[in-house]
C-alpha positions in Angstrom: -6.9 20.7 20.5 -4.5 23.8 19.7 -4.2 26.1 16.8 -1.4 23.9 15.2 -2.9 20.3 15.2 -6.2 22.1 13.8 -4.3 23.5 10.8 -2.4 20.3 10.5 -5.4 18.5 10.1 -7.2 20.5 8.0 -4.0 20.6 5.7 -4.2 16.4 5.8 -7.9 16.5 4.7 -6.9 18.9 2.2 -4.4 16.7 0.9 -6.3 13.6 1.2 -8.9 14.7 -1.4 -6.6 15.7 -4.2 -3.8 13.5 -3.4 -4.6 10.2 -3.6 -1.7 5.0 -3.6 -3.0 1.1 -3.7 -4.0 0.2 -0.1 -1.3 -1.2 1.8 -1.6 -3.5 4.3 1.6 -3.7 5.6 2.0 0.1 6.1 4.1 1.3 9.0 6.2 -0.9 11.9 5.5 -3.3 14.4 5.1 0.0 16.8 1.1 0.5 17.4 -0.1 3.8 18.6 -1.3 4.9 22.2 -4.9 4.4 23.2 -7.3 7.4 21.9 -4.4 8.4 19.3 -5.8 8.9 15.5 -4.1 8.7 12.4 -4.9 10.3 9.0 -2.5 9.4 6.2 -1.9 9.5 2.5 0.1 8.1 0.1 0.4 8.5 -3.3 2.3 6.8 -6.4 2.4 7.1 -10.8 3.1 4.2 -13.0 3.9 4.7 -16.5 3.8 1.2 -18.0 5.8 0.7 -20.9 6.2 -3.1 -21.8 4.4 -6.1 -21.5 5.5 -9.6 -20.9 5.6 -12.6 -23.3 4.9 -15.8 -22.2 6.0 -17.6 -25.3 9.6 -16.1 -25.2 9.8 -15.6 -21.7 11.1 -12.0 -22.3 9.5 -8.5 -22.0 8.2 -6.3 -25.0 8.1 -3.0 -25.1 5.3 -1.4 -25.9 5.2 0.6 -29.3 5.2 4.3 -30.0 1.3 4.5 -30.1 0.5 2.9 -26.9 0.8 3.8 -23.2 -1.0 3.0 -19.9 -0.7 5.3 -17.2 -2.0 4.6 -13.2 -2.2 7.7 -10.8 -3.4 6.5 -7.4 -3.6 7.6 -4.0 -4.9 6.4 -1.1 -6.1 7.8 2.5 -6.1 6.0 5.6 -7.7 7.0 8.9 -7.5 5.1 11.7 -7.7 5.2 15.8 -6.2 3.4 18.9 -8.7 1.3 20.7 -6.0 0.6 23.1 -2.3 0.4 23.2 -2.3 -2.9 21.5 -5.1 -2.8 18.9 -5.9 -0.2 16.2 -8.9 -0.2 13.7 -8.8 1.9 10.2 -10.3 2.1 7.0 -8.4 2.5 3.6 -10.1 5.0 0.9 -8.1 4.5 -2.7 -8.5 7.1 -5.4 -7.8 6.2 -8.6 -7.0 8.0 -11.9 -6.4 6.0 -14.9 -5.7 6.0 -19.0 -4.6 3.9 -21.6 -4.0 5.3 -25.3 -3.4 3.0 -28.4 -4.0 3.3 -32.1 -7.8 3.9 -32.4 -8.3 3.9 -28.7 -8.3 6.1 -26.0 -9.5 5.4 -22.4 -9.9 6.7 -18.9 -11.4 6.4 -15.5 -11.0 8.0 -12.2 -12.9 7.3 -8.8 -12.5 5.2 -5.8 -11.3 1.9 -5.8 -12.1 -1.3 -3.7 -12.6 0.2 0.1 -10.6 -2.0 2.9 -11.2 -2.1 6.5 -8.3 -3.4 8.7 -7.4 -4.0 12.2 -3.5 -4.4 14.0 -2.9 -6.2 16.7 0.3 -6.0 18.8 1.1 -9.5 20.2 4.4 -8.7 21.4 4.3 -4.8 22.0 7.1 -2.7 20.7 9.6 -1.4 23.4 12.5 1.4 22.1 15.8 -0.6 21.0 14.1 -3.8 21.6 11.6 -5.8 19.3 7.7 -5.8 18.4 5.4 -8.1 16.6 2.0 -6.9 15.1 -0.6 -9.0 13.3 -2.7 -7.6 10.9 -6.2 -8.5 9.4 -8.5 -6.7 6.6 -11.3 -7.6 4.4 -11.3 -5.8 1.2 -15.1 -5.2 -0.6 -16.1 -4.8 -4.1 -16.7 -0.5 -4.3 -14.6 0.2 -7.4 -16.5 1.1 -10.8 -16.3 -2.2 -12.6 -17.9 -0.9 -15.5 -15.9 2.1 -15.9 -13.8 2.3 -19.2 -10.9 0.8 -17.3 -11.9 -0.9 -14.2 -11.7 0.7 -10.7 -12.2 -2.6 -9.1 -11.9 -6.4 -9.8 -15.4 -7.0 -8.4 -14.5 -9.9 -5.4 -14.7 -9.5 -2.0 -11.2 -10.4 -0.2 -9.7 -11.2 2.9 -6.2 -11.0 4.0 -3.7 -11.8 7.1 -0.5 -10.6 7.7 2.4 -10.1 10.2 4.9 -7.3 10.8 8.4 -8.0 12.8 10.4 -4.9 14.0 14.0 -5.0 15.6 16.4 -2.5 16.7 20.2 -2.5 17.5 23.1 -0.3 17.7 21.0 2.5 18.7 20.4 3.7 14.9 19.3 0.4 12.8 16.2 -1.2 12.7 15.0 -3.8 10.7 11.8 -5.2 9.5 10.1 -8.4 8.4 6.7 -8.0 6.8 4.3 -10.5 4.8 0.7 -10.7 4.1 -1.6 -13.2 2.3 -4.9 -12.1 0.4 -7.7 -14.7 0.1 -9.5 -12.9 -3.2 -12.7 -14.2 -3.8 -14.7 -14.6 -7.2 -15.9 -11.8 -9.4 -19.5 -10.8 -10.7 -18.3 -13.2 -13.7 -17.6 -16.1 -11.1 -14.3 -16.0 -11.9 -12.1 -16.7 -8.9 -9.1 -13.7 -8.6 -5.7 -15.1 -7.7 -4.7 -14.9 -4.3 -1.7 -12.2 -3.3 1.5 -12.8 -1.4 3.9 -10.0 -0.4 7.0 -10.2 1.3 9.2 -7.2 2.6 12.4 -7.0 4.1 13.5 -3.4 5.1 16.2 -1.9 7.4 16.1 1.9 8.6 18.8 4.2 9.9 18.1 7.3 11.6 20.5 10.0 10.6 18.9 12.2 13.2 16.0 12.5 15.3 14.3 14.3 12.5 15.8 12.1 9.4 15.7 8.8 9.0 17.2 6.8 5.3 15.8 3.1 4.6 16.0 0.3 1.7 13.6 -1.8 1.3 13.1 -5.3 -0.8 9.7 -6.7 -1.8 8.6 -9.8 -3.3 5.2 -10.1 -4.6 3.3 -12.9 -6.4 -0.5 -13.2 -7.4 -1.4 -16.6 -8.4 -3.1 -17.8 -11.6 -6.8 -17.1 -11.8 -9.3 -19.7 -11.7 -12.4 -19.8 -14.7 -16.0 -20.6 -13.5 -15.2 -24.3 -13.3 -12.0 -23.6 -10.9 -9.6 -24.4 -13.8 -6.4 -22.3 -13.7 -5.9 -19.9 -16.5 -2.5 -20.2 -17.8 -0.1 -17.2 -18.0 -2.4 -15.1 -15.8 0.0 -15.3 -12.4 2.2 -12.7 -11.7 5.9 -12.3 -9.7 7.7 -9.4 -8.9 10.9 -8.4 -7.3 11.4 -4.8 -6.2 13.5 -2.8 -5.0 13.0 0.8 -2.8 14.8 3.5 -1.2 13.4 6.6 0.2 13.5 8.8 3.5 11.6 9.6 6.4 11.2 13.1 7.4 9.7 14.4 10.7 9.3 18.7 10.6 7.3 18.6 13.5 6.0 16.1 16.5 3.3 14.2 15.0 3.9 15.0 11.2 6.0 12.7 8.8 6.7 12.7 5.3 8.1 9.7 3.2 9.6 10.2 -0.5 10.3 6.8 -1.9 11.4 5.5 -5.5 10.5 1.6 -6.5 12.6 0.0 -9.2 11.8 -3.6 -10.5 14.7 -5.4 -10.6 13.1 -8.9 -11.7 9.5 -9.8 -12.8 7.2 -12.3 -14.7 3.7 -11.7 -16.2 1.7 -8.4 -16.9 2.5 -5.2 -17.6 5.7 -3.2 -16.2 7.4 0.0 -15.7 10.7 1.2 -15.0 10.5 2.8 -12.0 7.7 4.1 -9.5 7.8 7.4 -7.4 5.9 7.5 -4.3 5.1 9.6 -1.4 3.5 9.0 2.1 2.2 11.6 4.6 0.5 11.4 7.7 -0.3 13.0 10.9 -0.9 11.5 14.5 -2.5 13.1 17.2 -4.4 12.5 20.4 -7.6 14.8 20.9 -9.0 13.4 24.1 -6.2 13.4 26.0 -7.3 13.9 29.6 -9.7 11.3 29.3 -7.5 8.8 28.4 -5.1 6.6 30.8 
């Protein structure tokens, strides 16, 4: 392996230990990697919650001055292309949470629920054409549920999704992505509400090393169910977001993607004003000579 690749890999492994995002089912486009390619990726975000939803009045209520909830989260992902159409990956989320209110100061840090994922190209991506890739995942209860602020929900979950990418006019690409998480029961025998996500994204390549993008995201978590299978009222969440960002390619194989997510409309739970995020990943092939 060339010295530059070794240095880049060391840098990424270092970042993965100090810069941990909620594991993403729909990371990347429909384009799959070439057989024998490795990928190491990290994504980080910050959320400073400042309001909660009042179901009775159907409006958002600002937190009082003595209340705050902050969540730093980073997620690392390692993957390998088993063939030109199939990828296997593992996501390792590392969370840092703190919550303050009158007479209470809580914090927790550590690994959350780890999940494994596969991506299978149904219609392989071809430059300036189209591609469709299906995804599947299993998430395991590895986060500490007894921490001052829980780092996991205590359930084992499964997901299916799909990513469609299309290109036109040379410099534009469009993406349609969706996934569904079938969430299981936690240790208290409560059924964690299933989750649905839909993403529509538009890219524009300004140059070979710089791309801008706009994204619309819809997220919904259905109502939780108690031990008797009854739905718990006002436990559901709905979100509409917009994201603006760019993708920078400083050298071959290295990608940096800063972005900002802004809530448009939402119901249920707690909310923040905006969410800064950054992704960093590196793709490389070690055994080039042995791969055909």
